N, C-alpha and C positions, 0 to 999 in steps of 0.2 A: 874706526868703524862706527862707533856710537855717534861721533860727531857728524859723520856722513849721513846716517839715518835721521838724525835730528834736523839736518839741513833739508833733506828731502821732505820730511813731514811739514816743515815750515813753508817750503815752496808750494806744496800741495794745498795747505790751508789757505795761503794767500790766493792761489789760483781759484779755489772753490769760492772764496769770499768775493773775488772779482766777478766770477760767473753769476753768482746769486744777485750781486748788485746790478749787473747788466740786465739780468732776466726780469727784474722788477722795476726797472727805471721807467720814468714817464715817457710816453710816446704820443704825439699829436699827428693825426692822419687826415689828409684832405684828398680829393680826387686828383688823379694825374692830369696835368694840363699839357698844352693849352686847351681851354674850353671856349668854343665859339658859340655865342648866344646872340639873339636878334634884338635890336633896339625896339623898345615899346612892349616887350613881352617879359614875363617873369624870369628871374634868376634864382636858382636854389643851390646853395653850396653847403654840403654837409661837412661837419667837423667832429671828429671822434678823439677822445683822450683815453688812454689806457695805461696800466702800470703805475698808477698814482697811489699816494697815501692820503689819508684824511677822509673827509665826508664823501658820500656817494654822489652828492650833487656838486659838480664843479662849476666854476665861473669861467666865462669866455669873453674875450675882447677881440673885435675885428678891426683891422687896419687896411688901408688901401694905399698902394704906391702907384700913382699915375705914371703913364709913360713919359710925360714931359715934366715930372716933378723933381728930377735930379736926385732921386732916391729918398726924398722927404716923405715921411709917412703921414697919413691923415686918419684920424679916428673916425670909424664909421658907426659902430654901435657896441654896447656892452651889456652883459646880463646883470652887472652889479652897480653900475654908475650911470644914472640918467643924464648927467652932464658930460658924459664921455664924448659924444659925437662932436666933430668939428662943425664949423658954421655951415658949409655947403650941405651937410646931412641933417642938421638939427630940425628944420621944418619937415623933412621927409620922414624922420624918425617919429616926430610928434604926431604926424598924420597916419602913421602905421604903414606907409609905403615901404619903408625900410625897417626891418624888425628881425629879431632872433626868435625862432621857434624851437622849443625843446622837445626832442623825441624821447629822451630819457635823461637821467642825471648826468651822464657823460657823453651824450650825443646831442648836438644842436644843428640848426640850419640857419644860414644867413639868407633871408628872403628879401629880394628887391622886386616889388610888384611891377614896376615899369622901368625897364633898363634904359639908361641913357648912354649916348656916345661917350660922355665924359666919365662914365663908370668903368671904362676899360682900364686895365692895369693888373698889378699883382696884388692879390688879397692874402692877408696874413691872419691866421687864427691863432691867438695867444691865450694860454691858460695860466693864470697866476698860480704860484707854487703853494701847495698844502703839504709838501713832503718834508720829512725831517732832515734830509740832505738834498742838496741841489745836484741832480743827475738826470741824464736823458735830454730829450728835446722838449721844450715848452711851447713851441709854435711850429706851424707848418704854412706853406705858401702854395698858391696856385694862380696861374695866369689866366685871365678872362679877356677874350677878344670880342668886341661888340661889332657885329656886322649889320649893314642896313637891312631894313624890312623891304623885301621884294615880293612877298607872297600876295598873289592876286586871285580873286575868285568872283565869278559872276554866273548868272543863269539867263537862258534865252526866253523863257516863257513862264509866267507865274500862274499859280492856281487862283481861279476867280472866286472860289467858295460856292459856286453853283452846285446843286446836287448832281451826283454822278450815279447812274444806275448800277446796281450790284451786278458784277460780272464784266463791267467795262474794262478796257485796257488803259492803264495809266503810264505815261511816259514823262520822265523828268530829266532835264539836261542841265549839267553844271560844268563850267569851264574853270580851270585852275592852272597856275604857272608860278615858277620861282626863277629869279635871275640872280644867282649867287656865284662868287668866285670859289667858294668852298663846295665840296662835294656833298650835296644834301639831296634827300629824297622827298617826294610828295605823296601824301595819301589823301584819298577822297572818301567821305562817308555820307551816305544818305540816311536820314533818320526821321523820326516822327515824335511829336509831343502830343500829350493829351490823348483823348479817345479812351477806349476800353482795353485794358490788358486782361487777356483771357485766363491768367493764372491767379488763383487765390482770392477772387472777389466774387460776391454774390451777383445774382441776376439784377440788372438795372442799376448797379452801383457804378458811378463814374469816378475814376481816379486819374490824377495827373501823372503821367509817366513819360519818360524819355527812352525811346527804344531805337537801337541801331538796326536798320533794315539790311543794308549790304554795303560793303566798302571794298576799295582796292587799297591794300595796305602798303607800307613803305617798301616791301619787297615785291610789289606789283602782283600780289596774289589776291584773288577774289575771296572775300570772307563774308558769309552771310551772318546776320544777327541770330542770337540763340532762338528767338521766337519765330524766326523765318527760315530755319534750317530745312524743314520738310518741304516747304513751298519752293525753296531753291533747288533741292534734290529732284523735285518733280518738274523742274524747268519752268515754273510759273513766275520766278523772279530772276532777272538777269542784269548784269552790269558789264558794259564794255567801254573801252577807251578808244577814242578816235583822235586823229591829228587835226587840230584846228589852225586858225590863222595866227601868224606871228609867234609860232612855237608853242601856243597854248594847247593843253590837252583838253579834249571834250569828253565828258563822261556821261553816258546815257544809261539810265536805269529804267527797266520796263517791268511792270507788274501786270501780268496777263489778265487776271480776273480779280478785281478788287472785291473785298468782303466788308461787311459792316464794321468789323474791328479795325479796318484801315482808315476810318474817320479820324481826322486830327490835323495838326499843323506840321507841315513838312519843311525840312531844312537840309542844306548841303554844308558839309564841314570839310575844310581843307587844312592839312597839317604838314609842317615842314620838319623833317627829321635829320639828325646828324649822328655819325658814329664817333663817339668819344674815344680818346686814347686807351681807355680800359676796355674797349670793344663792346660797350653797351650803347644801345640806341636811345637817344634822348629827343623828346619833342621840344623844339625851340621856338615854334611859332604856330599859331592856329587862328583861323577865321571861320565864322559861322554865318551863313546867309539864309534868311527865311525865304522859302519859295511860295508859301501860301497855304490856305486851309482847304481840306478836302472833306466833303460830306457825301457819304454813300447812302443812297436810297435803297432800302431793303426791298427785295423782290416780293416778299410776303404782303407788302402793302398794295400791290397792284395785280398780282396773279390771281386768276379764277379759272376753275375747270367746271364745265357743265356738260351734261349728257342729254340726249334727246332720242326718242320722245320722252317726255317727262311723265312721272307717275307710274301708270300701270298699262301694260299692253297684253291683249288677249288674242291668240292666234289659233288657227286650225293646225293640226299636225300635218307637216309637209309644206306649210307655207314658209316663205322666206322671212328671216328675222334680220332687220337692219337697225343698228344702233350707231349713233354719231356722238363723237367727243370733240368739244371745242375748247381750245386753250386761248385765253385772253389775258392781256396785261403784260405781255413780254416786251421789253424795250426793243425798239427797232434797231438801235445802234449797237446792240450786243448780239453776237452770234452765239447761240446757246444750243447745246445738244438736249434732245428730249427723248426720254424713255416712256413709251405709252403702253399701259397694260389694261386689259379688260379682265376684271375679276368677277366671280360669281359665287354667291352663297345660297345654299338650299337647292333641292331638286325634287323630282317627282316622288322620291322615296321618303321625303320629309312629311310629317303630319301636317305642317303648315308651310306654305311657300316662304322661303327666306328665313325660316326658324332653324336654329341649331346648325350643326355641321361646320366644317372648316371651309373658310373662303379659299377657293381654288382659282388658279390662273387659267383663263380660257385661251388668250393669245396675247402676244406682245410684239411691239415694233421697237427695235433697239435704236440707239442714236445714229447708227449708220444705215438705217432703213431696212434691216434684215428682220423678217417676220418669222416667229417661231410659235408653236402651239403648245398647250399645256399637256396634261396627262392623256387627253383624248386625241391621239395623233390622227385618227380617222378624219378629224375636222379639217386637216390640211388639204384634203381633196374635196371637202364639202362646204368650204367657207373661204373667206378672204378677209384680210385686214389691209386697209390702204390709207395713204395720206391723200385726201381729195383736194386740199387747199392748204394755204398757210395757216397752221394752227388748227386744222380740221382733220379728224381721223374717223374712219368708219369701220365697223365690224359687221360682216355679212355672213349669216348662216343660210345657205341656199335652201335647206329643207329642215325646218325645226322638228325636234324630236321631244318626247316627254321628258327625257333627261336634261333638256335645255331649260326647263322651268327653274326659276330662281330670281334672285335680285342681283342685277348687274351694276357694276360701278367702273368708271374710268379712273385710273390712277396714273398721274403724270409726275415723273421725276425730272426736274430741270437741273441741268449742269450749266450754270451761268458762265458764259465766257469760254466754255470748253465744248467744242464741237465733236471731239473724239476722246472722251475720257477713258482712262484705264479701268480695268476691272475692279481695282481696289479704291478708286476715287469716289468719295461720298457725294451724294447729290446735294446741290445747294438748297433745294426745297422740293418736297413731295406733297402734292395735294390730291384729294379724292373728290369725285363728283357725287351728287346725290344719287341714290339708288333708283334703278328702273326695274320694276317688277314685271316679269314675263310669265304669263299663264298660257297654257295650251289646252284647248278643248280636245280631250281624248275620247275615243270611242269606248263603248262598254265592251270589255274583254273579260271572258271567263276561261280559265284553263284548269284542267283536271288531269290526274295521272294515277294509274293503277299498275302496280308491279305484280307479276305472277311467275311461278315456276311450273312449266308444263309437266303433266303427269308422265311418268315413265319409270324405267328401272331405277333401282337404288343407285345413288351416285357414289362412286368409289374413287379411290386415288387413281389418277390417270384418265378418268372419264372427262367428257366435255360438259361443262355447265352451261345451260341455256336458260336465259332469263328474258321475259317479255315485259315491255312497258307500253301501255296503252295511254297515249297523251292526246288530249282533245283540246283544241282552241276554238272557242265560240265567239265570233265577232262579225262585224260587217266589213267586207272587203278582204283582200288577200291576207293570209296569215300563215305562219309556220311556227312549229314548236322546236325549241332547241333543248336537247335532252342530255343530261349528265348522269352517269352512274356512280353511286357512292357505296362504300363498304365500311361496316363497323365490325369490330371483333365480337364474337358471341360471348355474352356475359356468362360468368361462371354458373350462376343459378340456372340459366336456360340450358346450358350444355350438359348438365347432370341429370336432367329430366329424361324419363323413358318414354317420351311422347313420340307420335308418328313423325319421322324425321323430315325428309326433303320437302314434302308438300305442305308443311305446317305454315300457316299464314299468321304473322304476328300482329299485334294491335297497330292501329294507324300511326302512332307515334313511336318510332323505334327507340329502344333504350340506348342512349348515347353513353358509352363507357369512356370513350376518348374521342378526339377529333377524327371525323371520318376521313377515309382515303379516297381521293378522286381517281376512279378507275379509267373511265373513257368518256368521250362526249361525241355526239353527232350534232354539228352546228346547223343553224337554220338554212345555210346554203349547201348542205349535203357533205361538207368536209368532216371526216372522221379523225378524231385525235385520241391517242392513247397516252396515259400518263405514268404507267408502271412498266418496268422492263423485266420483272421476275417471271411473268407468265405470258403465254401467247394468247392475245385477246383480239377479237374482231367485233365490230359494231356495224349494224346496217338497218335499213328501213324496210319492213315487210309490206307496209301499206301506208295510206295517208296518215293513220293514227297509231300504227304499231311499229315499235322499235325493238330490235333484238340485240342482246349482248351475249357473246359466247366466250367462255374461257376454256381453251383447249389444253388437254393433258394437265388436268388440275392437280395441284399439290395441296398438302394440308394447310399451307398459307393462304389458299384461295377460299377456304370455308369462312363463313361469317354471315352477317346480316346485310342484305343488299336493298337499296332503294334508288328510285330514279327521281331526278330533279328536273322539272319542265319549266321553261321560260317562253312567254308568248312574244313573237316578233311580228310586227306589222309592216305593211308596204305603203309608202307615201305616194302621192300622185305623180312624183317624178321617177318612180321606180326604185327608189332607195329603200333599204330595209332599216328598221330601227327597233330597239328594244322597248316594248311598251311598259316595262317595269312590273308586269303581272307575272307571278311565278307561283309554283306550288311544289309540294314534295309528296311522293307516293307513300303507300304503306311499306313496311319492311318485310323482306322475304329471307327466311333463315336457310342457309345452305350448309348441310353437314355431310362430310365425306366419310363413308364406311371403309373398313379394310377389305381388300380383295381376298378371294378364296385361296389363292396361293399363299397369302399372308397367314390365313387361318390354319391351313394344313401344316404350316411350318412349326406351329407350337406343339401339337402332339408328336410330330416327328422328332423334335428336339427332346421332348420329355421321354419318349420311348427309347431313344438311343442312350440317353443318360441313365435311365433305369436299367437297361440291359447291361451296360458297363458296370454299374454298381453291383448288380446281382452276380455277374461273372467274377468280379473281384472277390466278393464274399465267399463264393463256392471254392475258388482256387485257394483262398486263405484257409478255409476250413479243412480241405483235403490235405493240404500241406501240413497243417498242424497235427492232424490225426496220424499221418504217415510218420512224422518225426517222433511222435510219442511211442508208436509201435516199435519202431526201429530202436529206440532207447531201451524198451523193456527186453527185447531179444538179446541185446548186448549184455544186459544185466544178468540174464540166466546163464550165459556162457561164462 
């Protein structure tokens, strides 16, 4: 039994020793062959050694067994012996055309810069031993087949270097083909050298860069360059393949709207690809063809926007206002979309024409010719914006109003090469014209307003509140007043005073505790508007200067301080009404609501009933208490 156990232990020890020896034995690895490479182009063969003993940096020797050598080996290059190459390789090794490049201590590459037909054969990578025992494999082989170069590339029209206007369309055509017995694929890339790269450089700095614009890869997929992804997604850069003569593929790249950054030297690159036995794609041939230089002329160098009349314009109210915008310097060979806007700063309410205030849009014409108006939508029926000629746009206000006073500018946004840009497409360039100052001679207008509460019975909850506003407009020509009624809460200090209530007239400037509430308005054209729903309100005109506000079935929420706000409206010679900008605010009238008689009688009634109940309870309690005491004394005597 002991002998058997000893035999098993010995066999297990021998097995483990053999496994460990096998696990750490030297192994030299090369790519799986055969490898097909093209004559005249580089060959790169990696060789890796593992499981070795000794220094981390291993030595390598390369041998070649030509197909017609009868198995004789030929030294190619070595990492340790400069005299190792055989005569056919010595001059190529000295010139660096054939060399070994080291990736790491145990990984190298055999590099042949220009492969020749006689370089076909079986390559062996040998690693001299640094191990304590000789075990494993010390070399590996791979077969290399050299196929002829059939890659062809050409272009139909070169770039002349003449300046091209910004926004023009660029079309480049490149033809390519391969004639190989092996299954290989062709890829085509359009690229650019030089010019300005928009990433990471300062303004005005020129850097030499090579950027891929777009390509058709080895799997026939269209792949845009990283810097051109957005333009490709927007449909501004395309690449298509067409069938040419003699089996050649014709590749057409279109760039719909060139930009200043597109300046540079353009090239077309054709590459031949093959699928190696390890299922990896390898580039085995490549040719680059220069197409020419492109210079993009920036639109800012030629574009100008002017408006007329120039300087200052003074008009009578009601006169037509006509402004013209002219766009010059657009390249005739480029179809560009234009967004034209008329902007205005300043109005009759400003202390000085054109000073302060926010610039607002009066009207615009989009790239597709649709006209829209700014905040003053009434101008849609009282004005027009038209394209009167190529690059000429007019703004017409049929009847100028005081609110039209200000400084006008024409703002033009050019979408070079894009006649129908998307809503998120940025403009190529935006320019503004010089300002045109528009003044209007207005009539002298005076407006006054007085609010009053007619005398009558005390106002109580549920009564009808009646207020009168006498608004007068003094001017030459037809005029109307537009009246708004406002209400403030009664300040605490005022509401606690024991002064005469409803008919009390407050000082001209009402004490504003908080923002007033707009109650109702009677417009200049007779239209009445109410703005609160909590009360039943009516507003009407009693005479040419008298306006009445009535609050029916008033509640406690309706008491407060009332004032009327009057604006003067005039009529122009064409019959249109306009706001003169003259306005005033009346004195404030305090409206206080008293309790009704029924409400006042309710208090003594409640007090009387409560008192009677209290007295009755006290009497009943006293009688009950006395009776119980007497009953107790009589029981005690018995």
